[in-house]
Structure formats: structure tokens, C-alpha cells
MIROMAR-573256 format. One record per residue: residue number from 1; residue in three letters; x, y, z of N, C-alpha, C, CB in turn. Coordinates in Angstrom, 3 decimals. Atoms other than C-alpha are relative to their C-alpha. Glycine has a CB too. Layout:
MIROMAR-573256
+--------+------+----------+----------+----------+----------+----------+----------+----------+----------+----------+----------+----------+----------+
! vexlum ! sevo !      n.x !      n.y !      n.z !     ca.x !     ca.y !     ca.z !      c.x !      c.y !      c.z !     cb.x !     cb.y !     cb.z !
+--------+------+----------+----------+----------+----------+----------+----------+----------+----------+----------+----------+----------+----------+
!    NUM !  ALA !        X !        Y !        Z !        X !        Y !        Z !        X !        Y !        Z !        X !        Y !        Z !
...
+--------+------+----------+----------+----------+----------+----------+----------+----------+----------+----------+----------+----------+----------+
This chain:
MIROMAR-573256
+--------+------+----------+----------+----------+----------+----------+----------+----------+----------+----------+----------+----------+----------+
! vexlum ! sevo !      n.x !      n.y !      n.z !     ca.x !     ca.y !     ca.z !      c.x !      c.y !      c.z !     cb.x !     cb.y !     cb.z !
+--------+------+----------+----------+----------+----------+----------+----------+----------+----------+----------+----------+----------+----------+
!      1 !  MET !   -1.003 !   -0.203 !    1.015 !  -58.087 !  151.685 !  303.838 !    1.305 !   -0.651 !    0.450 !    0.196 !    1.502 !   -0.284 !
!      2 !  ALA !   -1.235 !    0.706 !   -0.342 !  -54.996 !  149.484 !  303.794 !    1.196 !    0.940 !   -0.098 !    0.201 !   -1.217 !   -0.921 !
!      3 !  LYS !   -1.197 !   -0.821 !   -0.001 !  -51.673 !  151.067 !  304.622 !    0.991 !   -0.540 !   -1.022 !    0.633 !    0.045 !    1.404 !
!      4 !  GLN !   -1.009 !    0.392 !    0.968 !  -49.068 !  151.033 !  301.876 !    1.317 !   -0.218 !    0.729 !    0.150 !    1.066 !   -1.118 !
!      5 !  LEU !   -1.298 !    0.268 !   -0.588 !  -45.731 !  149.503 !  302.837 !    1.080 !    0.112 !   -1.067 !    0.027 !   -1.391 !    0.659 !
!      6 !  LEU !   -1.167 !   -0.058 !    0.865 !  -42.356 !  150.241 !  301.291 !    0.998 !   -1.044 !    0.475 !    0.634 !    1.423 !   -0.005 !
!      7 !  LYS !   -1.073 !    0.933 !   -0.326 !  -39.773 !  147.471 !  301.191 !    1.296 !    0.640 !   -0.469 !   -0.225 !   -1.415 !   -0.666 !
!      8 !  ILE !   -1.244 !   -0.700 !    0.299 !  -36.374 !  149.122 !  301.381 !    1.159 !   -0.927 !    0.342 !    0.103 !    1.350 !    0.790 !
!      9 !  ARG !   -1.160 !    0.855 !   -0.207 !  -33.149 !  147.134 !  300.971 !    1.268 !    0.830 !   -0.157 !   -0.004 !   -1.193 !   -0.990 !
!     10 !  GLN !   -1.280 !   -0.695 !    0.087 !  -29.688 !  148.521 !  301.691 !    0.909 !   -0.774 !   -0.939 !    0.655 !    0.160 !    1.404 !
!     11 !  ILE !   -0.829 !    0.682 !    0.993 !  -27.395 !  147.758 !  298.751 !    1.462 !    0.450 !    0.034 !   -0.566 !    0.233 !   -1.381 !
!     12 !  LYS !   -1.376 !   -0.483 !   -0.096 !  -24.261 !  149.780 !  299.598 !    0.317 !    0.370 !    1.437 !    0.226 !    1.208 !   -0.929 !
!     13 !  SER !   -0.469 !   -0.315 !   -1.338 !  -22.185 !  150.484 !  302.674 !    0.072 !    1.509 !    0.228 !    1.362 !   -0.632 !    0.238 !
!     14 !  PRO !   -0.114 !   -1.426 !   -0.299 !  -22.245 !  153.857 !  304.442 !    1.429 !    0.433 !    0.336 !   -0.911 !    0.348 !    1.148 !
!     15 !  ILE !   -1.388 !   -0.349 !   -0.302 !  -18.457 !  153.744 !  304.965 !    0.459 !    1.104 !   -0.938 !    0.926 !   -1.238 !   -0.120 !
!     16 !  GLY !   -0.492 !   -1.120 !    0.780 !  -16.928 !  157.009 !  303.812 !   -1.062 !    1.024 !   -0.360 !    0.624 !   -0.503 !   -1.236 !
!     17 !  ARG !    1.097 !   -0.935 !    0.269 !  -20.296 !  158.778 !  303.653 !   -0.134 !    0.960 !    1.179 !   -1.344 !   -0.762 !   -0.250 !
!     18 !  PRO !    0.222 !   -0.926 !   -1.116 !  -21.288 !  161.808 !  305.741 !   -0.831 !   -0.641 !    1.110 !   -0.694 !    1.270 !   -0.500 !
!     19 !  GLY !    0.704 !    0.560 !   -1.155 !  -22.610 !  161.069 !  309.231 !   -1.504 !    0.119 !   -0.101 !    0.461 !    0.670 !    1.250 !
!     20 !  GLN !    1.444 !   -0.192 !    0.143 !  -26.032 !  162.412 !  308.313 !   -0.627 !   -1.131 !   -0.814 !   -0.295 !    1.352 !   -0.663 !
!     21 !  GLN !    0.530 !    1.108 !    0.806 !  -26.485 !  159.696 !  305.671 !   -0.007 !   -1.289 !    0.815 !    0.835 !   -0.188 !   -1.291 !
!     22 !  ARG !   -0.049 !    1.186 !   -0.862 !  -25.423 !  157.015 !  308.153 !   -1.163 !    0.032 !    0.995 !    1.361 !   -0.079 !    0.756 !
!     23 !  SER !    1.109 !   -0.155 !   -0.943 !  -27.960 !  158.373 !  310.665 !   -1.343 !   -0.241 !   -0.674 !    0.024 !    1.391 !    0.624 !
!     24 !  THR !    1.238 !    0.218 !    0.746 !  -30.666 !  158.346 !  307.994 !   -0.239 !   -1.486 !   -0.218 !    0.046 !    0.733 !   -1.347 !
!     25 !  LEU !    0.139 !    1.451 !    0.171 !  -29.987 !  154.659 !  307.280 !   -0.451 !   -0.654 !    1.300 !    1.329 !   -0.621 !   -0.471 !
!     26 !  ILE !    0.395 !    0.561 !   -1.298 !  -30.257 !  153.857 !  310.985 !   -1.459 !    0.339 !    0.294 !    0.918 !    0.534 !    1.133 !
!     27 !  GLY !    1.389 !   -0.405 !   -0.185 !  -33.519 !  155.816 !  311.115 !   -0.966 !   -0.829 !   -0.827 !   -0.161 !    1.453 !   -0.346 !
!     28 !  LEU !    0.825 !    0.867 !    0.851 !  -34.831 !  153.632 !  308.302 !    0.034 !   -1.455 !    0.466 !    0.470 !    0.088 !   -1.450 !
!     29 !  GLY !   -0.094 !    1.367 !   -0.509 !  -33.899 !  150.522 !  310.286 !    1.007 !   -0.843 !   -0.760 !   -1.346 !   -0.662 !   -0.056 !
!     30 !  LEU !   -1.014 !    0.707 !    0.775 !  -30.925 !  149.619 !  308.106 !    1.379 !    0.297 !    0.577 !   -0.066 !    0.402 !   -1.497 !
!     31 !  ASN !   -1.369 !   -0.247 !   -0.437 !  -27.306 !  149.162 !  309.146 !    1.003 !   -0.972 !   -0.611 !    0.074 !   -0.076 !    1.499 !
!     32 !  LYS !   -0.891 !    0.946 !    0.675 !  -25.884 !  146.278 !  307.114 !   -0.510 !   -0.232 !   -1.414 !    0.094 !   -1.346 !    0.783 !
!     33 !  ILE !    0.370 !    0.238 !    1.394 !  -25.843 !  145.457 !  303.425 !   -0.977 !   -1.181 !   -0.082 !    1.265 !   -0.271 !   -0.867 !
!     34 !  ASN !    1.056 !    0.991 !    0.269 !  -28.848 !  143.404 !  302.205 !   -1.046 !   -0.099 !    1.099 !    0.616 !   -1.348 !   -0.203 !
!     35 !  ARG !    1.080 !   -0.027 !   -0.985 !  -30.972 !  144.231 !  305.262 !   -1.250 !    0.542 !   -0.670 !    0.384 !    0.860 !    1.243 !
!     36 !  LEU !    1.278 !   -0.413 !    0.562 !  -34.636 !  144.660 !  304.420 !   -0.849 !    0.621 !    1.109 !   -0.737 !   -1.204 !   -0.660 !
!     37 !  SER !    0.850 !   -0.687 !   -0.955 !  -36.935 !  147.096 !  306.176 !   -1.332 !    0.304 !   -0.669 !    0.674 !    1.298 !    0.521 !
!     38 !  GLU !    1.333 !   -0.305 !    0.520 !  -40.693 !  147.412 !  305.667 !   -0.573 !    1.145 !    0.816 !   -0.940 !   -1.253 !    0.051 !
!     39 !  LEU !    0.498 !   -1.188 !   -0.679 !  -41.968 !  150.880 !  306.505 !   -1.255 !    0.514 !   -0.688 !    1.076 !    1.094 !    0.038 !
!     40 !  GLU !    1.210 !   -0.603 !    0.539 !  -45.241 !  152.711 !  306.048 !    0.371 !    1.106 !   -0.988 !   -0.889 !    0.558 !    1.138 !
!     41 !  ASP !   -0.274 !   -0.984 !    1.047 !  -45.340 !  154.892 !  302.931 !   -0.539 !    1.359 !    0.416 !   -0.620 !   -0.438 !   -1.346 !
!     42 !  THR !    0.365 !   -1.352 !   -0.428 !  -45.373 !  158.416 !  304.387 !    0.967 !    0.988 !   -0.647 !    0.027 !    0.130 !    1.564 !
!     43 !  PRO !   -0.917 !   -0.998 !    0.569 !  -43.851 !  161.666 !  303.127 !    1.347 !    0.067 !    0.717 !   -0.648 !    1.362 !    0.036 !
!     44 !  SER !   -1.265 !   -0.056 !   -0.733 !  -41.223 !  161.593 !  305.888 !    0.908 !   -1.166 !   -0.374 !   -0.257 !   -0.002 !    1.507 !
!     45 !  VAL !   -0.803 !    1.157 !    0.400 !  -40.078 !  158.079 !  304.961 !    0.489 !    0.184 !   -1.433 !   -0.816 !   -1.313 !    0.132 !
!     46 !  ARG !   -0.416 !   -0.266 !    1.380 !  -40.019 !  159.041 !  301.269 !    1.162 !    0.986 !   -0.048 !   -1.179 !    0.542 !   -0.817 !
!     47 !  GLY !   -1.083 !   -0.974 !   -0.055 !  -37.815 !  162.031 !  302.136 !    1.298 !   -0.624 !    0.476 !   -0.376 !    1.149 !    0.904 !
!     48 !  MET !   -1.195 !    0.687 !   -0.490 !  -35.408 !  159.837 !  304.092 !    0.596 !   -0.892 !   -1.081 !   -0.332 !   -0.829 !    1.244 !
!     49 !  VAL !   -0.474 !    0.869 !    1.083 !  -35.197 !  157.357 !  301.217 !    0.647 !    0.841 !   -1.093 !   -1.166 !   -0.842 !   -0.584 !
!     50 !  ASN !   -0.542 !   -0.870 !    1.041 !  -34.569 !  160.230 !  298.811 !    1.409 !    0.483 !    0.352 !   -0.925 !    1.199 !   -0.221 !
!     51 !  LYS !   -1.321 !   -0.460 !   -0.428 !  -31.556 !  161.376 !  300.878 !    1.073 !   -1.072 !   -0.157 !   -0.055 !    0.453 !    1.441 !
!     52 !  VAL !   -0.980 !    1.081 !    0.114 !  -29.886 !  157.959 !  300.664 !   -0.344 !   -0.924 !   -1.170 !    0.067 !   -0.806 !    1.313 !
!     53 !  LYS !    0.460 !    0.823 !    1.124 !  -31.264 !  156.770 !  297.312 !    1.139 !   -0.733 !   -0.700 !   -0.734 !    0.863 !   -1.002 !
!     54 !  HIS !   -1.146 !    0.660 !    0.610 !  -27.740 !  155.849 !  296.164 !    0.481 !   -1.190 !    0.840 !    1.137 !    1.001 !   -0.192 !
!     55 !  LEU !   -0.397 !    1.086 !   -0.882 !  -27.391 !  153.411 !  299.097 !   -1.090 !   -1.057 !    0.168 !    0.377 !    0.553 !    1.345 !
!     56 !  VAL !    1.125 !    0.916 !   -0.211 !  -30.829 !  151.744 !  299.043 !   -0.728 !   -0.275 !   -1.310 !   -0.979 !    0.576 !    1.036 !
!     57 !  LYS !    0.837 !    0.356 !    1.147 !  -33.240 !  150.089 !  296.637 !   -1.396 !   -0.292 !    0.523 !    0.583 !   -1.232 !   -0.786 !
!     58 !  ILE !    1.382 !    0.283 !   -0.380 !  -37.023 !  150.083 !  296.888 !   -0.463 !   -1.189 !   -0.812 !   -0.931 !    1.238 !   -0.227 !
!     59 !  GLU !    0.441 !    1.229 !    0.656 !  -38.393 !  146.641 !  296.123 !   -1.510 !    0.004 !   -0.167 !    0.445 !   -1.235 !    0.800 !
!     60 !  GLU !    1.438 !    0.109 !    0.278 !  -41.792 !  145.782 !  294.713 !   -0.687 !   -0.778 !    1.113 !   -0.249 !   -0.685 !   -1.366 !
!     61 !  SER !    0.775 !    0.680 !   -1.049 !  -44.441 !  144.742 !  297.230 !   -0.737 !   -1.191 !   -0.555 !   -0.988 !    0.957 !    0.650 !
+--------+------+----------+----------+----------+----------+----------+----------+----------+----------+----------+----------+----------+----------+
């Protein structure tokens, strides 16, 4: 069974956001605008994306 990958792109800056959101972005492998990270589609990654959904965009695979 092939693993599903999520392509996550950061579209906004974490400046002025709570430290927890900044840490979540770093955990997703993002730290600059327009960075792209490909992660395995797991419930934990989905939860992290949900916490910073206003700062990231999920792109089509």
C-alpha cells in the first residue's frame, strides 16, 4: 500500500503569532514563506496542519 503524502506550503509569516503556532510550523518543516514540505498523511500531521491552517495551504499531489 502506497503512503499518502501531503504537500504543505507556508503562505503567511508567523510574526506576531503565539509561540506555539511558530513551533508547530517548525515541526512541520516550515520556517519561511513559500517553503514546501512533503509529509506522510497521518492523524498527527493533520492535527498540526489544523492548528496553523491560516498560515499554510495544502497543495494537490
